[in-house]
mmCIF file of the N, C-alpha and C atoms, coordinates in Angstrom:
data_MODEL
# 
_entry.id   MODEL 
# 
loop_
_atom_site.group_PDB 
_atom_site.id 
_atom_site.type_symbol 
_atom_site.label_atom_id 
_atom_site.label_alt_id 
_atom_site.label_comp_id 
_atom_site.label_asym_id 
_atom_site.label_entity_id 
_atom_site.label_seq_id 
_atom_site.pdbx_PDB_ins_code 
_atom_site.Cartn_x 
_atom_site.Cartn_y 
_atom_site.Cartn_z 
_atom_site.occupancy 
_atom_site.B_iso_or_equiv 
_atom_site.pdbx_formal_charge 
_atom_site.auth_seq_id 
_atom_site.auth_comp_id 
_atom_site.auth_asym_id 
_atom_site.auth_atom_id 
_atom_site.pdbx_PDB_model_num 
ATOM 1   N N  . UNK A 1 1  ? 86.710  101.383 165.398 1.00 0.00 ? 1  UNK A N  1 
ATOM 2   C CA . UNK A 1 1  ? 86.955  101.298 163.971 1.00 0.00 ? 1  UNK A CA 1 
ATOM 3   C C  . UNK A 1 1  ? 87.353  102.689 163.483 1.00 0.00 ? 1  UNK A C  1 
ATOM 4   N N  . UNK A 1 2  ? 88.506  102.784 162.800 1.00 0.00 ? 2  UNK A N  1 
ATOM 5   C CA . UNK A 1 2  ? 88.960  104.071 162.285 1.00 0.00 ? 2  UNK A CA 1 
ATOM 6   C C  . UNK A 1 2  ? 88.352  104.315 160.916 1.00 0.00 ? 2  UNK A C  1 
ATOM 7   N N  . UNK A 1 3  ? 88.267  105.580 160.570 1.00 0.00 ? 3  UNK A N  1 
ATOM 8   C CA . UNK A 1 3  ? 87.726  105.919 159.253 1.00 0.00 ? 3  UNK A CA 1 
ATOM 9   C C  . UNK A 1 3  ? 88.786  106.761 158.547 1.00 0.00 ? 3  UNK A C  1 
ATOM 10  N N  . UNK A 1 4  ? 89.539  106.132 157.593 1.00 0.00 ? 4  UNK A N  1 
ATOM 11  C CA . UNK A 1 4  ? 90.653  106.805 156.932 1.00 0.00 ? 4  UNK A CA 1 
ATOM 12  C C  . UNK A 1 4  ? 90.180  107.775 155.866 1.00 0.00 ? 4  UNK A C  1 
ATOM 13  N N  . UNK A 1 5  ? 89.213  107.376 155.109 1.00 0.00 ? 5  UNK A N  1 
ATOM 14  C CA . UNK A 1 5  ? 88.657  108.215 154.045 1.00 0.00 ? 5  UNK A CA 1 
ATOM 15  C C  . UNK A 1 5  ? 87.226  107.771 153.841 1.00 0.00 ? 5  UNK A C  1 
ATOM 16  N N  . UNK A 1 6  ? 86.451  108.590 153.212 1.00 0.00 ? 6  UNK A N  1 
ATOM 17  C CA . UNK A 1 6  ? 85.048  108.248 153.035 1.00 0.00 ? 6  UNK A CA 1 
ATOM 18  C C  . UNK A 1 6  ? 84.907  106.899 152.332 1.00 0.00 ? 6  UNK A C  1 
ATOM 19  N N  . UNK A 1 7  ? 84.189  105.999 152.930 1.00 0.00 ? 7  UNK A N  1 
ATOM 20  C CA . UNK A 1 7  ? 83.956  104.688 152.354 1.00 0.00 ? 7  UNK A CA 1 
ATOM 21  C C  . UNK A 1 7  ? 85.016  103.664 152.699 1.00 0.00 ? 7  UNK A C  1 
ATOM 22  N N  . UNK A 1 8  ? 86.133  104.071 153.309 1.00 0.00 ? 8  UNK A N  1 
ATOM 23  C CA . UNK A 1 8  ? 87.203  103.145 153.676 1.00 0.00 ? 8  UNK A CA 1 
ATOM 24  C C  . UNK A 1 8  ? 87.308  103.088 155.195 1.00 0.00 ? 8  UNK A C  1 
ATOM 25  N N  . UNK A 1 9  ? 87.451  101.884 155.733 1.00 0.00 ? 9  UNK A N  1 
ATOM 26  C CA . UNK A 1 9  ? 87.470  101.731 157.181 1.00 0.00 ? 9  UNK A CA 1 
ATOM 27  C C  . UNK A 1 9  ? 88.816  101.299 157.728 1.00 0.00 ? 9  UNK A C  1 
ATOM 28  N N  . UNK A 1 10 ? 89.748  100.967 156.851 1.00 0.00 ? 10 UNK A N  1 
ATOM 29  C CA . UNK A 1 10 ? 91.081  100.626 157.336 1.00 0.00 ? 10 UNK A CA 1 
ATOM 30  C C  . UNK A 1 10 ? 92.076  100.736 156.195 1.00 0.00 ? 10 UNK A C  1 
ATOM 31  N N  . UNK A 1 11 ? 93.348  100.748 156.555 1.00 0.00 ? 11 UNK A N  1 
ATOM 32  C CA . UNK A 1 11 ? 94.405  100.882 155.559 1.00 0.00 ? 11 UNK A CA 1 
ATOM 33  C C  . UNK A 1 11 ? 94.397  99.745  154.550 1.00 0.00 ? 11 UNK A C  1 
ATOM 34  N N  . UNK A 1 12 ? 94.002  98.546  154.960 1.00 0.00 ? 12 UNK A N  1 
ATOM 35  C CA . UNK A 1 12 ? 94.015  97.415  154.035 1.00 0.00 ? 12 UNK A CA 1 
ATOM 36  C C  . UNK A 1 12 ? 92.971  97.605  152.934 1.00 0.00 ? 12 UNK A C  1 
ATOM 37  N N  . UNK A 1 13 ? 91.804  98.205  153.263 1.00 0.00 ? 13 UNK A N  1 
ATOM 38  C CA . UNK A 1 13 ? 90.806  98.499  152.228 1.00 0.00 ? 13 UNK A CA 1 
ATOM 39  C C  . UNK A 1 13 ? 91.354  99.496  151.216 1.00 0.00 ? 13 UNK A C  1 
ATOM 40  N N  . UNK A 1 14 ? 92.008  100.521 151.719 1.00 0.00 ? 14 UNK A N  1 
ATOM 41  C CA . UNK A 1 14 ? 92.596  101.528 150.827 1.00 0.00 ? 14 UNK A CA 1 
ATOM 42  C C  . UNK A 1 14 ? 93.684  100.899 149.969 1.00 0.00 ? 14 UNK A C  1 
ATOM 43  N N  . UNK A 1 15 ? 94.489  100.074 150.581 1.00 0.00 ? 15 UNK A N  1 
ATOM 44  C CA . UNK A 1 15 ? 95.581  99.424  149.867 1.00 0.00 ? 15 UNK A CA 1 
ATOM 45  C C  . UNK A 1 15 ? 95.043  98.536  148.745 1.00 0.00 ? 15 UNK A C  1 
ATOM 46  N N  . UNK A 1 16 ? 93.993  97.755  149.040 1.00 0.00 ? 16 UNK A N  1 
ATOM 47  C CA . UNK A 1 16 ? 93.397  96.896  148.009 1.00 0.00 ? 16 UNK A CA 1 
ATOM 48  C C  . UNK A 1 16 ? 92.792  97.738  146.883 1.00 0.00 ? 16 UNK A C  1 
ATOM 49  N N  . UNK A 1 17 ? 92.156  98.846  147.256 1.00 0.00 ? 17 UNK A N  1 
ATOM 50  C CA . UNK A 1 17 ? 91.556  99.719  146.237 1.00 0.00 ? 17 UNK A CA 1 
ATOM 51  C C  . UNK A 1 17 ? 92.631  100.323 145.344 1.00 0.00 ? 17 UNK A C  1 
ATOM 52  N N  . UNK A 1 18 ? 93.728  100.752 145.938 1.00 0.00 ? 18 UNK A N  1 
ATOM 53  C CA . UNK A 1 18 ? 94.832  101.326 145.159 1.00 0.00 ? 18 UNK A CA 1 
ATOM 54  C C  . UNK A 1 18 ? 95.428  100.264 144.238 1.00 0.00 ? 18 UNK A C  1 
ATOM 55  N N  . UNK A 1 19 ? 95.618  99.059  144.752 1.00 0.00 ? 19 UNK A N  1 
ATOM 56  C CA . UNK A 1 19 ? 96.161  97.975  143.928 1.00 0.00 ? 19 UNK A CA 1 
ATOM 57  C C  . UNK A 1 19 ? 95.228  97.648  142.767 1.00 0.00 ? 19 UNK A C  1 
ATOM 58  N N  . UNK A 1 20 ? 93.917  97.659  143.027 1.00 0.00 ? 20 UNK A N  1 
ATOM 59  C CA . UNK A 1 20 ? 92.947  97.377  141.957 1.00 0.00 ? 20 UNK A CA 1 
ATOM 60  C C  . UNK A 1 20 ? 93.009  98.459  140.883 1.00 0.00 ? 20 UNK A C  1 
ATOM 61  N N  . UNK A 1 21 ? 93.111  99.711  141.301 1.00 0.00 ? 21 UNK A N  1 
ATOM 62  C CA . UNK A 1 21 ? 93.221  100.807 140.334 1.00 0.00 ? 21 UNK A CA 1 
ATOM 63  C C  . UNK A 1 21 ? 94.520  100.726 139.541 1.00 0.00 ? 21 UNK A C  1 
ATOM 64  N N  . UNK A 1 22 ? 95.606  100.405 140.236 1.00 0.00 ? 22 UNK A N  1 
ATOM 65  C CA . UNK A 1 22 ? 96.885  100.257 139.537 1.00 0.00 ? 22 UNK A CA 1 
ATOM 66  C C  . UNK A 1 22 ? 96.819  99.123  138.524 1.00 0.00 ? 22 UNK A C  1 
ATOM 67  N N  . UNK A 1 23 ? 96.178  98.032  138.899 1.00 0.00 ? 23 UNK A N  1 
ATOM 68  C CA . UNK A 1 23 ? 96.033  96.891  137.994 1.00 0.00 ? 23 UNK A CA 1 
ATOM 69  C C  . UNK A 1 23 ? 95.211  97.284  136.764 1.00 0.00 ? 23 UNK A C  1 
ATOM 70  N N  . UNK A 1 24 ? 94.092  97.977  137.004 1.00 0.00 ? 24 UNK A N  1 
ATOM 71  C CA . UNK A 1 24 ? 93.272  98.428  135.873 1.00 0.00 ? 24 UNK A CA 1 
ATOM 72  C C  . UNK A 1 24 ? 94.044  99.412  135.007 1.00 0.00 ? 24 UNK A C  1 
ATOM 73  N N  . UNK A 1 25 ? 94.818  100.277 135.643 1.00 0.00 ? 25 UNK A N  1 
ATOM 74  C CA . UNK A 1 25 ? 95.639  101.225 134.893 1.00 0.00 ? 25 UNK A CA 1 
ATOM 75  C C  . UNK A 1 25 ? 96.665  100.511 134.019 1.00 0.00 ? 25 UNK A C  1 
ATOM 76  N N  . UNK A 1 26 ? 97.275  99.459  134.553 1.00 0.00 ? 26 UNK A N  1 
ATOM 77  C CA . UNK A 1 26 ? 98.259  98.698  133.788 1.00 0.00 ? 26 UNK A CA 1 
ATOM 78  C C  . UNK A 1 26 ? 97.602  97.997  132.606 1.00 0.00 ? 26 UNK A C  1 
ATOM 79  N N  . UNK A 1 27 ? 96.403  97.451  132.830 1.00 0.00 ? 27 UNK A N  1 
ATOM 80  C CA . UNK A 1 27 ? 95.662  96.812  131.737 1.00 0.00 ? 27 UNK A CA 1 
ATOM 81  C C  . UNK A 1 27 ? 95.378  97.837  130.644 1.00 0.00 ? 27 UNK A C  1 
ATOM 82  N N  . UNK A 1 28 ? 94.992  99.041  131.049 1.00 0.00 ? 28 UNK A N  1 
ATOM 83  C CA . UNK A 1 28 ? 94.718  100.095 130.065 1.00 0.00 ? 28 UNK A CA 1 
ATOM 84  C C  . UNK A 1 28 ? 95.989  100.473 129.303 1.00 0.00 ? 28 UNK A C  1 
ATOM 85  N N  . UNK A 1 29 ? 97.105  100.587 130.002 1.00 0.00 ? 29 UNK A N  1 
ATOM 86  C CA . UNK A 1 29 ? 98.377  100.907 129.339 1.00 0.00 ? 29 UNK A CA 1 
ATOM 87  C C  . UNK A 1 29 ? 98.778  99.801  128.361 1.00 0.00 ? 29 UNK A C  1 
ATOM 88  N N  . UNK A 1 30 ? 98.590  98.550  128.762 1.00 0.00 ? 30 UNK A N  1 
ATOM 89  C CA . UNK A 1 30 ? 98.904  97.428  127.878 1.00 0.00 ? 30 UNK A CA 1 
ATOM 90  C C  . UNK A 1 30 ? 98.014  97.456  126.633 1.00 0.00 ? 30 UNK A C  1 
ATOM 91  N N  . UNK A 1 31 ? 96.732  97.754  126.834 1.00 0.00 ? 31 UNK A N  1 
ATOM 92  C CA . UNK A 1 31 ? 95.801  97.837  125.704 1.00 0.00 ? 31 UNK A CA 1 
ATOM 93  C C  . UNK A 1 31 ? 96.197  98.959  124.760 1.00 0.00 ? 31 UNK A C  1 
ATOM 94  N N  . UNK A 1 32 ? 96.565  100.099 125.310 1.00 0.00 ? 32 UNK A N  1 
ATOM 95  C CA . UNK A 1 32 ? 97.002  101.237 124.482 1.00 0.00 ? 32 UNK A CA 1 
ATOM 96  C C  . UNK A 1 32 ? 98.247  100.856 123.694 1.00 0.00 ? 32 UNK A C  1 
ATOM 97  N N  . UNK A 1 33 ? 99.181  100.161 124.328 1.00 0.00 ? 33 UNK A N  1 
ATOM 98  C CA . UNK A 1 33 ? 100.408 99.743  123.633 1.00 0.00 ? 33 UNK A CA 1 
ATOM 99  C C  . UNK A 1 33 ? 100.076 98.793  122.479 1.00 0.00 ? 33 UNK A C  1 
ATOM 100 N N  . UNK A 1 34 ? 99.135  97.863  122.706 1.00 0.00 ? 34 UNK A N  1 
ATOM 101 C CA . UNK A 1 34 ? 98.734  96.934  121.645 1.00 0.00 ? 34 UNK A CA 1 
ATOM 102 C C  . UNK A 1 34 ? 98.059  97.675  120.495 1.00 0.00 ? 34 UNK A C  1 
ATOM 103 N N  . UNK A 1 35 ? 97.181  98.620  120.848 1.00 0.00 ? 35 UNK A N  1 
ATOM 104 C CA . UNK A 1 35 ? 96.498  99.398  119.812 1.00 0.00 ? 35 UNK A CA 1 
ATOM 105 C C  . UNK A 1 35 ? 97.490  100.256 119.032 1.00 0.00 ? 35 UNK A C  1 
ATOM 106 N N  . UNK A 1 36 ? 98.465  100.815 119.719 1.00 0.00 ? 36 UNK A N  1 
ATOM 107 C CA . UNK A 1 36 ? 99.491  101.622 119.052 1.00 0.00 ? 36 UNK A CA 1 
ATOM 108 C C  . UNK A 1 36 ? 100.289 100.762 118.078 1.00 0.00 ? 36 UNK A C  1 
ATOM 109 N N  . UNK A 1 37 ? 100.635 99.542  118.500 1.00 0.00 ? 37 UNK A N  1 
ATOM 110 C CA . UNK A 1 37 ? 101.356 98.621  117.625 1.00 0.00 ? 37 UNK A CA 1 
ATOM 111 C C  . UNK A 1 37 ? 100.523 98.306  116.387 1.00 0.00 ? 37 UNK A C  1 
ATOM 112 N N  . UNK A 1 38 ? 99.232  98.004  116.605 1.00 0.00 ? 38 UNK A N  1 
ATOM 113 C CA . UNK A 1 38 ? 98.342  97.688  115.479 1.00 0.00 ? 38 UNK A CA 1 
ATOM 114 C C  . UNK A 1 38 ? 98.198  98.887  114.548 1.00 0.00 ? 38 UNK A C  1 
ATOM 115 N N  . UNK A 1 39 ? 98.117  100.082 115.111 1.00 0.00 ? 39 UNK A N  1 
ATOM 116 C CA . UNK A 1 39 ? 98.010  101.292 114.295 1.00 0.00 ? 39 UNK A CA 1 
ATOM 117 C C  . UNK A 1 39 ? 99.259  101.472 113.446 1.00 0.00 ? 39 UNK A C  1 
ATOM 118 N N  . UNK A 1 40 ? 100.422 101.282 114.039 1.00 0.00 ? 40 UNK A N  1 
ATOM 119 C CA . UNK A 1 40 ? 101.671 101.388 113.281 1.00 0.00 ? 40 UNK A CA 1 
ATOM 120 C C  . UNK A 1 40 ? 101.739 100.325 112.189 1.00 0.00 ? 40 UNK A C  1 
ATOM 121 N N  . UNK A 1 41 ? 101.304 99.110  112.523 1.00 0.00 ? 41 UNK A N  1 
ATOM 122 C CA . UNK A 1 41 ? 101.281 98.020  111.550 1.00 0.00 ? 41 UNK A CA 1 
ATOM 123 C C  . UNK A 1 41 ? 100.337 98.370  110.391 1.00 0.00 ? 41 UNK A C  1 
ATOM 124 N N  . UNK A 1 42 ? 99.176  98.907  110.710 1.00 0.00 ? 42 UNK A N  1 
ATOM 125 C CA . UNK A 1 42 ? 98.203  99.303  109.693 1.00 0.00 ? 42 UNK A CA 1 
ATOM 126 C C  . UNK A 1 42 ? 98.754  100.428 108.827 1.00 0.00 ? 42 UNK A C  1 
ATOM 127 N N  . UNK A 1 43 ? 99.393  101.404 109.455 1.00 0.00 ? 43 UNK A N  1 
ATOM 128 C CA . UNK A 1 43 ? 99.991  102.502 108.687 1.00 0.00 ? 43 UNK A CA 1 
ATOM 129 C C  . UNK A 1 43 ? 101.067 101.985 107.738 1.00 0.00 ? 43 UNK A C  1 
ATOM 130 N N  . UNK A 1 44 ? 101.856 101.022 108.186 1.00 0.00 ? 44 UNK A N  1 
ATOM 131 C CA . UNK A 1 44 ? 102.884 100.437 107.321 1.00 0.00 ? 44 UNK A CA 1 
ATOM 132 C C  . UNK A 1 44 ? 102.246 99.738  106.124 1.00 0.00 ? 44 UNK A C  1 
ATOM 133 N N  . UNK A 1 45 ? 101.155 99.020  106.381 1.00 0.00 ? 45 UNK A N  1 
ATOM 134 C CA . UNK A 1 45 ? 100.455 98.329  105.290 1.00 0.00 ? 45 UNK A CA 1 
ATOM 135 C C  . UNK A 1 45 ? 99.859  99.347  104.318 1.00 0.00 ? 45 UNK A C  1 
ATOM 136 N N  . UNK A 1 46 ? 99.313  100.434 104.840 1.00 0.00 ? 46 UNK A N  1 
ATOM 137 C CA . UNK A 1 46 ? 98.751  101.472 103.973 1.00 0.00 ? 46 UNK A CA 1 
ATOM 138 C C  . UNK A 1 46 ? 99.845  102.142 103.141 1.00 0.00 ? 46 UNK A C  1 
ATOM 139 N N  . UNK A 1 47 ? 101.006 102.370 103.751 1.00 0.00 ? 47 UNK A N  1 
ATOM 140 C CA . UNK A 1 47 ? 102.134 102.936 102.997 1.00 0.00 ? 47 UNK A CA 1 
ATOM 141 C C  . UNK A 1 47 ? 102.547 102.008 101.857 1.00 0.00 ? 47 UNK A C  1 
ATOM 142 N N  . UNK A 1 48 ? 102.627 100.715 102.150 1.00 0.00 ? 48 UNK A N  1 
ATOM 143 C CA . UNK A 1 48 ? 102.987 99.736  101.122 1.00 0.00 ? 48 UNK A CA 1 
ATOM 144 C C  . UNK A 1 48 ? 101.942 99.718  100.019 1.00 0.00 ? 48 UNK A C  1 
ATOM 145 N N  . UNK A 1 49 ? 100.665 99.710  100.397 1.00 0.00 ? 49 UNK A N  1 
ATOM 146 C CA . UNK A 1 49 ? 99.580  99.723  99.409  1.00 0.00 ? 49 UNK A CA 1 
ATOM 147 C C  . UNK A 1 49 ? 99.661  100.976 98.539  1.00 0.00 ? 49 UNK A C  1 
ATOM 148 N N  . UNK A 1 50 ? 99.909  102.131 99.167  1.00 0.00 ? 50 UNK A N  1 
ATOM 149 C CA . UNK A 1 50 ? 100.034 103.388 98.420  1.00 0.00 ? 50 UNK A CA 1 
ATOM 150 C C  . UNK A 1 50 ? 101.206 103.305 97.425  1.00 0.00 ? 50 UNK A C  1 
ATOM 151 N N  . UNK A 1 51 ? 102.326 102.786 97.878  1.00 0.00 ? 51 UNK A N  1 
ATOM 152 C CA . UNK A 1 51 ? 103.488 102.653 96.996  1.00 0.00 ? 51 UNK A CA 1 
ATOM 153 C C  . UNK A 1 51 ? 103.180 101.737 95.816  1.00 0.00 ? 51 UNK A C  1 
ATOM 154 N N  . UNK A 1 52 ? 102.530 100.607 96.097  1.00 0.00 ? 52 UNK A N  1 
ATOM 155 C CA . UNK A 1 52 ? 102.177 99.679  95.019  1.00 0.00 ? 52 UNK A CA 1 
ATOM 156 C C  . UNK A 1 52 ? 101.173 100.313 94.064  1.00 0.00 ? 52 UNK A C  1 
ATOM 157 N N  . UNK A 1 53 ? 100.216 101.039 94.611  1.00 0.00 ? 53 UNK A N  1 
ATOM 158 C CA . UNK A 1 53 ? 99.209  101.699 93.784  1.00 0.00 ? 53 UNK A CA 1 
ATOM 159 C C  . UNK A 1 53 ? 99.863  102.743 92.890  1.00 0.00 ? 53 UNK A C  1 
ATOM 160 N N  . UNK A 1 54 ? 100.787 103.510 93.457  1.00 0.00 ? 54 UNK A N  1 
ATOM 161 C CA . UNK A 1 54 ? 101.478 104.524 92.651  1.00 0.00 ? 54 UNK A CA 1 
ATOM 162 C C  . UNK A 1 54 ? 102.297 103.860 91.545  1.00 0.00 ? 54 UNK A C  1 
ATOM 163 N N  . UNK A 1 55 ? 102.923 102.745 91.860  1.00 0.00 ? 55 UNK A N  1 
ATOM 164 C CA . UNK A 1 55 ? 103.683 102.009 90.841  1.00 0.00 ? 55 UNK A CA 1 
ATOM 165 C C  . UNK A 1 55 ? 102.734 101.535 89.743  1.00 0.00 ? 55 UNK A C  1 
ATOM 166 N N  . UNK A 1 56 ? 101.582 100.993 90.141  1.00 0.00 ? 56 UNK A N  1 
ATOM 167 C CA . UNK A 1 56 ? 100.591 100.544 89.166  1.00 0.00 ? 56 UNK A CA 1 
ATOM 168 C C  . UNK A 1 56 ? 100.107 101.708 88.307  1.00 0.00 ? 56 UNK A C  1 
ATOM 169 N N  . UNK A 1 57 ? 99.858  102.852 88.931  1.00 0.00 ? 57 UNK A N  1 
ATOM 170 C CA . UNK A 1 57 ? 99.398  104.020 88.168  1.00 0.00 ? 57 UNK A CA 1 
ATOM 171 C C  . UNK A 1 57 ? 100.447 104.481 87.164  1.00 0.00 ? 57 UNK A C  1 
ATOM 172 N N  . UNK A 1 58 ? 101.701 104.494 87.575  1.00 0.00 ? 58 UNK A N  1 
ATOM 173 C CA . UNK A 1 58 ? 102.775 104.892 86.654  1.00 0.00 ? 58 UNK A CA 1 
ATOM 174 C C  . UNK A 1 58 ? 102.865 103.902 85.492  1.00 0.00 ? 58 UNK A C  1 
ATOM 175 N N  . UNK A 1 59 ? 102.716 102.618 85.788  1.00 0.00 ? 59 UNK A N  1 
ATOM 176 C CA . UNK A 1 59 ? 102.752 101.602 84.736  1.00 0.00 ? 59 UNK A CA 1 
ATOM 177 C C  . UNK A 1 59 ? 101.588 101.792 83.775  1.00 0.00 ? 59 UNK A C  1 
ATOM 178 N N  . UNK A 1 60 ? 100.398 102.043 84.315  1.00 0.00 ? 60 UNK A N  1 
ATOM 179 C CA . UNK A 1 60 ? 99.221  102.274 83.469  1.00 0.00 ? 60 UNK A CA 1 
ATOM 180 C C  . UNK A 1 60 ? 99.426  103.507 82.604  1.00 0.00 ? 60 UNK A C  1 
ATOM 181 N N  . UNK A 1 61 ? 99.972  104.575 83.186  1.00 0.00 ? 61 UNK A N  1 
ATOM 182 C CA . UNK A 1 61 ? 100.225 105.791 82.403  1.00 0.00 ? 61 UNK A CA 1 
ATOM 183 C C  . UNK A 1 61 ? 101.210 105.520 81.268  1.00 0.00 ? 61 UNK A C  1 
ATOM 184 N N  . UNK A 1 62 ? 102.255 104.753 81.545  1.00 0.00 ? 62 UNK A N  1 
ATOM 185 C CA . UNK A 1 62 ? 103.233 104.415 80.506  1.00 0.00 ? 62 UNK A CA 1 
ATOM 186 C C  . UNK A 1 62 ? 102.580 103.583 79.403  1.00 0.00 ? 62 UNK A C  1 
ATOM 187 N N  . UNK A 1 63 ? 101.775 102.586 79.817  1.00 0.00 ? 63 UNK A N  1 
ATOM 188 C CA . UNK A 1 63 ? 101.094 101.756 78.831  1.00 0.00 ? 63 UNK A CA 1 
ATOM 189 C C  . UNK A 1 63 ? 100.123 102.583 77.995  1.00 0.00 ? 63 UNK A C  1 
ATOM 190 N N  . UNK A 1 64 ? 99.409  103.492 78.633  1.00 0.00 ? 64 UNK A N  1 
ATOM 191 C CA . UNK A 1 64 ? 98.473  104.345 77.918  1.00 0.00 ? 64 UNK A CA 1 
ATOM 192 C C  . UNK A 1 64 ? 99.205  105.219 76.899  1.00 0.00 ? 64 UNK A C  1 
ATOM 193 N N  . UNK A 1 65 ? 100.321 105.793 77.304  1.00 0.00 ? 65 UNK A N  1 
ATOM 194 C CA . UNK A 1 65 ? 101.108 106.623 76.386  1.00 0.00 ? 65 UNK A CA 1 
ATOM 195 C C  . UNK A 1 65 ? 101.616 105.798 75.212  1.00 0.00 ? 65 UNK A C  1 
ATOM 196 N N  . UNK A 1 66 ? 102.054 104.581 75.481  1.00 0.00 ? 66 UNK A N  1 
ATOM 197 C CA . UNK A 1 66 ? 102.549 103.705 74.406  1.00 0.00 ? 66 UNK A CA 1 
ATOM 198 C C  . UNK A 1 66 ? 101.413 103.323 73.454  1.00 0.00 ? 66 UNK A C  1 
ATOM 199 N N  . UNK A 1 67 ? 100.217 103.036 73.995  1.00 0.00 ? 67 UNK A N  1 
ATOM 200 C CA . UNK A 1 67 ? 99.069  102.703 73.139  1.00 0.00 ? 67 UNK A CA 1 
ATOM 201 C C  . UNK A 1 67 ? 98.701  103.891 72.268  1.00 0.00 ? 67 UNK A C  1 
ATOM 202 N N  . UNK A 1 68 ? 98.709  105.089 72.859  1.00 0.00 ? 68 UNK A N  1 
ATOM 203 C CA . UNK A 1 68 ? 98.418  106.293 72.068  1.00 0.00 ? 68 UNK A CA 1 
ATOM 204 C C  . UNK A 1 68 ? 99.446  106.473 70.954  1.00 0.00 ? 68 UNK A C  1 
ATOM 205 N N  . UNK A 1 69 ? 100.717 106.239 71.282  1.00 0.00 ? 69 UNK A N  1 
ATOM 206 C CA . UNK A 1 69 ? 101.777 106.365 70.286  1.00 0.00 ? 69 UNK A CA 1 
ATOM 207 C C  . UNK A 1 69 ? 101.569 105.359 69.153  1.00 0.00 ? 69 UNK A C  1 
ATOM 208 N N  . UNK A 1 70 ? 101.278 104.115 69.495  1.00 0.00 ? 70 UNK A N  1 
ATOM 209 C CA . UNK A 1 70 ? 101.038 103.091 68.479  1.00 0.00 ? 70 UNK A CA 1 
ATOM 210 C C  . UNK A 1 70 ? 99.798  103.426 67.648  1.00 0.00 ? 70 UNK A C  1 
ATOM 211 N N  . UNK A 1 71 ? 98.770  103.930 68.301  1.00 0.00 ? 71 UNK A N  1 
ATOM 212 C CA . UNK A 1 71 ? 97.554  104.327 67.595  1.00 0.00 ? 71 UNK A CA 1 
ATOM 213 C C  . UNK A 1 71 ? 97.854  105.450 66.603  1.00 0.00 ? 71 UNK A C  1 
ATOM 214 N N  . UNK A 1 72 ? 98.579  106.451 67.066  1.00 0.00 ? 72 UNK A N  1 
ATOM 215 C CA . UNK A 1 72 ? 98.945  107.566 66.180  1.00 0.00 ? 72 UNK A CA 1 
ATOM 216 C C  . UNK A 1 72 ? 99.807  107.086 65.014  1.00 0.00 ? 72 UNK A C  1 
ATOM 217 N N  . UNK A 1 73 ? 100.738 106.175 65.280  1.00 0.00 ? 73 UNK A N  1 
ATOM 218 C CA . UNK A 1 73 ? 101.576 105.622 64.205  1.00 0.00 ? 73 UNK A CA 1 
ATOM 219 C C  . UNK A 1 73 ? 100.723 104.884 63.179  1.00 0.00 ? 73 UNK A C  1 
ATOM 220 N N  . UNK A 1 74 ? 99.732  104.138 63.662  1.00 0.00 ? 74 UNK A N  1 
ATOM 221 C CA . UNK A 1 74 ? 98.842  103.392 62.784  1.00 0.00 ? 74 UNK A CA 1 
ATOM 222 C C  . UNK A 1 74 ? 98.023  104.356 61.918  1.00 0.00 ? 74 UNK A C  1 
ATOM 223 N N  . UNK A 1 75 ? 97.491  105.398 62.547  1.00 0.00 ? 75 UNK A N  1 
ATOM 224 C CA . UNK A 1 75 ? 96.708  106.381 61.787  1.00 0.00 ? 75 UNK A CA 1 
ATOM 225 C C  . UNK A 1 75 ? 97.584  107.052 60.728  1.00 0.00 ? 75 UNK A C  1 
ATOM 226 N N  . UNK A 1 76 ? 98.796  107.436 61.106  1.00 0.00 ? 76 UNK A N  1 
ATOM 227 C CA . UNK A 1 76 ? 99.699  108.093 60.153  1.00 0.00 ? 76 UNK A CA 1 
ATOM 228 C C  . UNK A 1 76 ? 100.041 107.170 58.990  1.00 0.00 ? 76 UNK A C  1 
ATOM 229 N N  . UNK A 1 77 ? 100.260 105.880 59.277  1.00 0.00 ? 77 UNK A N  1 
ATOM 230 C CA . UNK A 1 77 ? 100.639 104.964 58.206  1.00 0.00 ? 77 UNK A CA 1 
ATOM 231 C C  . UNK A 1 77 ? 99.448  104.676 57.272  1.00 0.00 ? 77 UNK A C  1 
ATOM 232 N N  . UNK A 1 78 ? 98.230  104.698 57.792  1.00 0.00 ? 78 UNK A N  1 
ATOM 233 C CA . UNK A 1 78 ? 97.056  104.444 56.968  1.00 0.00 ? 78 UNK A CA 1 
ATOM 234 C C  . UNK A 1 78 ? 96.668  105.658 56.146  1.00 0.00 ? 78 UNK A C  1 
ATOM 235 N N  . UNK A 1 79 ? 96.874  106.831 56.632  1.00 0.00 ? 79 UNK A N  1 
ATOM 236 C CA . UNK A 1 79 ? 96.407  108.042 55.972  1.00 0.00 ? 79 UNK A CA 1 
ATOM 237 C C  . UNK A 1 79 ? 97.541  108.816 55.275  1.00 0.00 ? 79 UNK A C  1 
ATOM 238 N N  . UNK A 1 80 ? 98.666  108.191 55.135  1.00 0.00 ? 80 UNK A N  1 
ATOM 239 C CA . UNK A 1 80 ? 99.802  108.835 54.481  1.00 0.00 ? 80 UNK A CA 1 
ATOM 240 C C  . UNK A 1 80 ? 99.485  108.962 52.981  1.00 0.00 ? 80 UNK A C  1 
ATOM 241 N N  . UNK A 1 81 ? 99.652  110.162 52.438  1.00 0.00 ? 81 UNK A N  1 
ATOM 242 C CA . UNK A 1 81 ? 99.405  110.305 50.989  1.00 0.00 ? 81 UNK A CA 1 
ATOM 243 C C  . UNK A 1 81 ? 100.331 109.418 50.180  1.00 0.00 ? 81 UNK A C  1 
ATOM 244 N N  . UNK A 1 82 ? 99.796  108.844 49.170  1.00 0.00 ? 82 UNK A N  1 
ATOM 245 C CA . UNK A 1 82 ? 100.578 107.930 48.318  1.00 0.00 ? 82 UNK A CA 1 
ATOM 246 C C  . UNK A 1 82 ? 101.390 108.679 47.288  1.00 0.00 ? 82 UNK A C  1 
# 
């Protein structure tokens, strides 16, 4: 019986071990690719949410400015000297 490397007794054992490691490596690469896709998808959703939020904030600021303007107009019309 030959001893190719510690713990391995023939080329077929080494070959099976290498194939198992390659298979596990491929599974890990596939998992990383899926996680990367999900991360990109999540980042896209966050970008969209940020854009919508900024649009909402600008709308709120415009509405607030208009309410202040209307309020000031109302005060001026009520307190105008006769």
